[in-house]
C-alpha positions in Angstrom: -33.9 32.4 -11.6 -36.4 31.8 -14.3 -35.0 34.0 -17.1 -36.4 31.8 -19.8 -40.0 32.3 -18.6 -39.5 36.1 -18.2 -38.0 36.8 -21.6 -40.0 34.2 -23.3 -43.3 35.9 -22.3 -42.0 39.4 -21.6 -44.9 41.2 -23.4 -47.5 39.2 -21.4 -45.8 40.0 -18.1 -45.6 43.6 -19.0 -49.3 43.8 -19.8 -50.0 42.0 -16.5 -47.8 44.5 -14.6 -49.4 47.5 -16.2 -52.9 46.5 -15.2 -51.8 45.9 -11.6 -49.7 49.0 -11.5 -52.7 51.1 -12.7 -54.6 50.3 -9.5 -51.5 51.2 -7.4 -51.4 54.5 -9.3 -55.0 55.4 -8.5 -54.5 54.8 -4.8 -51.2 56.6 -4.9 -52.9 59.8 -6.0 -54.5 60.2 -2.6 -51.1 60.1 -0.9 -49.7 62.6 -3.4 -52.6 65.1 -3.1 -52.4 65.3 0.7 -48.7 65.4 0.8 -48.5 68.0 -2.0 -50.7 70.4 0.0 -50.2 69.6 3.7 -46.8 67.9 3.6 -48.3 65.0 5.6 -48.5 61.3 4.9 -52.1 60.1 5.3 -51.5 56.4 6.2 -55.3 56.0 6.8 -55.7 56.4 3.0 -55.2 52.6 2.5 -58.4 52.0 4.5 -60.2 54.6 2.4 -59.6 52.1 -0.5 -60.7 49.2 1.7 -64.0 51.0 2.4 -64.5 51.3 -1.3 -64.2 47.6 -1.8 -66.8 47.0 0.9 -69.1 49.5 -0.8 -68.8 47.6 -4.1 -69.5 44.3 -2.3 -72.5 45.8 -0.5 -74.2 47.4 -3.5 -73.6 44.3 -5.7 -75.0 42.1 -2.9 -78.0 44.4 -2.5 -78.7 44.3 -6.2 -78.5 40.5 -6.3 -75.7 40.5 -8.9 -74.8 37.0 -10.1 -71.8 35.8 -12.1 -71.5 36.7 -15.7 -74.6 38.9 -16.2 -75.6 40.1 -19.7 -73.3 42.8 -21.0 -75.9 45.6 -20.6 -76.5 44.7 -16.9 -72.7 44.2 -16.4 -72.1 47.8 -17.5 -74.9 49.1 -15.3 -73.6 47.2 -12.3 -70.0 48.5 -12.9 -71.3 52.1 -13.2 -73.3 51.8 -10.0 -70.4 50.2 -8.2 -68.1 53.0 -9.3 -70.5 55.7 -8.1 -71.1 54.0 -4.7 -67.4 53.3 -4.2 -66.4 56.8 -5.0 -69.1 58.2 -2.7 -68.1 55.8 0.1 -64.4 56.4 -0.2 -64.7 60.1 -0.8 -67.0 60.4 2.2 -64.7 58.4 4.4 -61.7 60.5 3.4 -63.6 63.7 4.2 -64.7 62.3 7.5 -61.2 61.4 8.4 -60.0 65.0 7.6 -62.9 66.7 9.5 -62.9 64.5 12.6 -59.2 63.7 13.1 -56.9 66.1 11.1 -58.7 69.4 11.3 -58.6 69.7 15.1 -54.9 68.8 15.0 -54.2 71.5 12.4 -56.1 74.1 14.6 -53.8 73.2 17.5 -50.7 73.4 15.3 -49.8 69.8 16.2 -46.4 68.6 14.9 -46.2 66.3 11.9 -45.5 63.2 14.1 -48.9 63.6 15.8 -50.6 63.5 12.4 -48.7 60.4 11.5 -49.6 58.6 14.7 -53.2 59.7 14.3 -53.3 58.3 10.7 -52.0 54.9 11.9 -54.5 54.8 14.7 -57.4 55.6 12.3 -56.1 52.9 10.0 -56.3 50.3 12.9 -59.7 51.5 13.9 -61.2 51.1 10.4 -59.6 47.7 9.9 -61.1 46.4 13.1 -64.5 48.1 12.6 -64.9 46.6 9.2 -63.6 43.3 10.5 -66.7 43.0 12.6 -68.6 42.6 9.4 -66.7 39.5 8.5 -66.8 36.1 10.3 -63.6 34.8 12.0 -61.6 32.3 10.1 -61.9 28.9 11.8 -58.7 28.1 13.6 -57.1 31.3 12.4 -56.2 29.7 9.1 -55.4 33.1 7.4 -52.8 35.5 8.7 -54.0 38.9 9.9 -52.0 42.0 10.4 -54.3 43.3 13.1 -56.4 41.4 15.6 -58.3 38.3 14.7 -58.0 36.7 11.3 -61.0 37.5 9.1 -62.5 35.7 6.2 -61.8 36.7 2.6 -65.1 37.5 0.9 -65.4 36.8 -2.8 -67.4 39.0 -5.2 -69.4 38.0 -8.2 -67.7 38.0 -11.6 -69.2 40.9 -13.4 -67.2 40.4 -16.6 -65.8 37.1 -17.8 -62.1 37.5 -18.7 -61.7 37.0 -22.4 -58.9 37.7 -24.8 -59.7 40.7 -27.0 -56.7 40.5 -29.3 -53.2 39.1 -29.5 -50.0 41.0 -30.5 -46.9 38.9 -31.0 -48.0 36.2 -28.6 -49.1 38.7 -26.0 -52.7 38.3 -25.1 -54.6 41.4 -23.9 -57.9 40.7 -22.1 -60.9 42.8 -21.7 -60.3 43.1 -17.9 -56.7 44.3 -18.4 -57.7 46.8 -21.0 -60.6 48.2 -19.0 -58.4 48.6 -15.8 -55.6 50.3 -17.6 -57.7 52.6 -19.7 -60.0 53.6 -16.8 -57.0 54.4 -14.6 -55.3 56.5 -17.2 -58.6 58.4 -18.0 -59.2 59.0 -14.2 -55.6 60.3 -13.9 -56.0 62.5 -17.0 -59.2 64.0 -15.6 -57.6 64.7 -12.2 -54.6 66.3 -13.9 -56.8 68.5 -16.0 -58.8 69.5 -13.0 -55.7 70.5 -11.0 -54.0 72.3 -13.8 -56.9 73.8 -15.8 -59.7 74.8 -13.4 -60.2 77.5 -10.9 -60.4 75.1 -8.0 -57.3 73.4 -9.3 -55.4 76.7 -9.3 -56.5 77.1 -5.7 -55.0 73.7 -4.8 -51.7 74.6 -6.4 -51.7 78.0 -4.8 -52.1 76.5 -1.3 -49.5 73.8 -2.1 -47.0 76.4 -3.1 -47.6 79.1 -0.5 -50.6 78.8 1.9 -50.1 82.2 3.5 -50.0 84.0 0.1 -52.9 82.0 -1.2 -55.0 83.1 1.9 -54.1 86.7 1.3 -55.3 86.3 -2.3 -58.7 85.0 -1.1 -58.2 81.2 -1.4 -60.1 79.3 1.3 -57.5 76.9 2.6 -60.1 74.8 4.5 -62.1 74.2 1.3 -59.0 73.3 -0.6 -58.0 70.7 2.1 -61.5 69.2 2.0 -61.3 69.1 -1.8 -58.0 67.2 -1.9 -59.2 64.6 0.6 -62.4 64.1 -1.4 -60.5 63.8 -4.7 -58.1 61.3 -3.2 -61.0 59.3 -1.8 -62.7 59.3 -5.2 -59.6 58.0 -6.9 -59.3 55.3 -4.2 -63.0 54.4 -4.8 -62.3 54.0 -8.5 -59.3 51.8 -7.7 -61.6 49.7 -5.4 -64.0 49.1 -8.3 -61.2 48.1 -10.6 -59.7 45.8 -7.9 -63.1 44.2 -7.4 -63.5 43.6 -11.1 -60.0 42.2 -11.6 -59.3 40.3 -8.4 -62.9 39.7 -7.1 -62.4 39.7 -3.3 -62.1 41.9 -0.3 -61.0 41.6 3.4 -60.8 44.1 6.2 -57.0 44.2 6.1 -56.8 44.3 2.3 -55.7 47.9 2.3 -52.6 47.4 4.5 -50.1 46.0 1.9 -51.8 47.7 -1.0 -51.6 51.0 0.7 -47.9 50.5 1.4 -47.3 49.7 -2.3 -49.4 52.7 -3.4 -47.3 54.9 -1.1 -44.2 53.3 -2.6 -45.5 54.1 -6.0 -46.1 57.8 -5.0 -42.6 58.1 -3.6 -41.1 56.4 -6.7 -42.8 58.9 -9.0 -42.0 61.8 -6.7 -44.5 62.3 -4.0 -46.5 65.5 -4.5 -46.4 64.9 -8.3 -49.7 63.7 -9.9 -48.1 62.4 -13.0 -45.3 60.9 -11.0 -47.9 58.8 -9.1 -49.0 57.3 -12.4 -45.5 56.6 -13.6 -44.5 55.2 -10.2 -47.6 52.9 -10.0 -47.1 51.5 -13.5 -43.3 51.1 -12.9 -43.9 49.3 -9.6 -46.5 47.0 -11.1 -44.2 45.9 -13.9 -41.2 45.4 -11.6 -43.4 43.3 -9.3 -44.5 41.0 -12.0 -41.0 40.7 -13.5 -39.6 39.9 -10.1 -42.3 37.4 -9.2 -41.6 35.6 -12.5 -37.8 35.5 -12.0 -38.0 34.4 -8.3 -41.3 33.5 -6.9 -44.7 35.2 -6.1 -43.7 34.9 -2.4 -41.0 37.5 -3.1 -43.4 40.0 -4.7 -43.8 42.3 -1.7 -40.1 42.2 -0.9 -39.2 43.2 -4.5 -41.5 46.2 -4.4 -39.8 47.7 -1.3 -36.3 46.8 -2.4 -36.9 48.7 -5.7 -38.0 51.7 -3.6 -34.8 51.7 -1.6 -32.6 51.3 -4.7 -34.4 54.1 -6.7 -34.2 56.5 -3.8 -30.5 55.8 -3.3 -29.9 57.3 -6.8 -32.9 59.6 -7.1 -34.1 60.8 -3.7 -36.8 63.0 -5.1 -38.3 60.1 -7.1 -38.4 59.6 -10.9 -40.1 62.9 -11.7 -39.6 64.8 -8.4 -41.8 67.8 -8.9 -44.1 69.1 -6.2 -47.8 69.8 -6.7 -47.3 73.5 -6.2 -45.0 73.8 -9.1 -46.8 71.4 -11.4 -47.8 72.7 -14.8 -49.7 71.1 -17.6 
């Protein structure tokens, strides 16, 4: 184990983990919102994130974005990418709820049926978007589903540069933007849920849907709202991923979605702030573990941490449901 590398650059690894974990946290919010209200796991949410990355790629390609544009254009391209990704991911999440989940709710289908439907939708979206990508010659890249597809690179909108250094820890512009944007998005969502009229409706349905209906809360609108909000957060995560890592693929959401779900469970699924804590914690642990062992063990470490935490804290680190959340 490479303890010298870990402790010798602990601050740098922590910063790297926070920027990665911030993306996990944004995706995890979609799992948390749906579970908090419906007590269901929407495993198709990982592909909602994937759609967002394709939306970013599509709009940047249509705009003819080239590497390292002037700062004014870069900001404009990022804003346009964010809006398009949020619309695409939010619209996809809403379509999934309307087309697949709503009929099942009306028929009072058991939770297992919802789970199977979510997995089926995930596979469908992976393969549909895989048609947009060429096959990899000779199957050089592994694929979780169907034929192997090519990884598509994106233009570099912002060149990664060191903004400042603290005690040997370098903080780059990309890392700072990713972390700050994720925290701001999380804060806005938390404010919306806890301080607005619509947010009170979400918490009322999460706590007691029958009583909320008697009080005049439209449950269908609330369910539509949480899917759209989760999709918007996934779209924001897609833009940050595109900016930080600069590529996409039709199966990109599979592992990332599992890690985001892990982050939601770690923080206490159904808890918005827990999703942020769980995502940041998971990102840091992943980077630490990859430094100690090898990057090949990164995914294994993430799920081992989940098992260990839940052995001692079954409700997650914060463990509070959406219906009881308070600002």
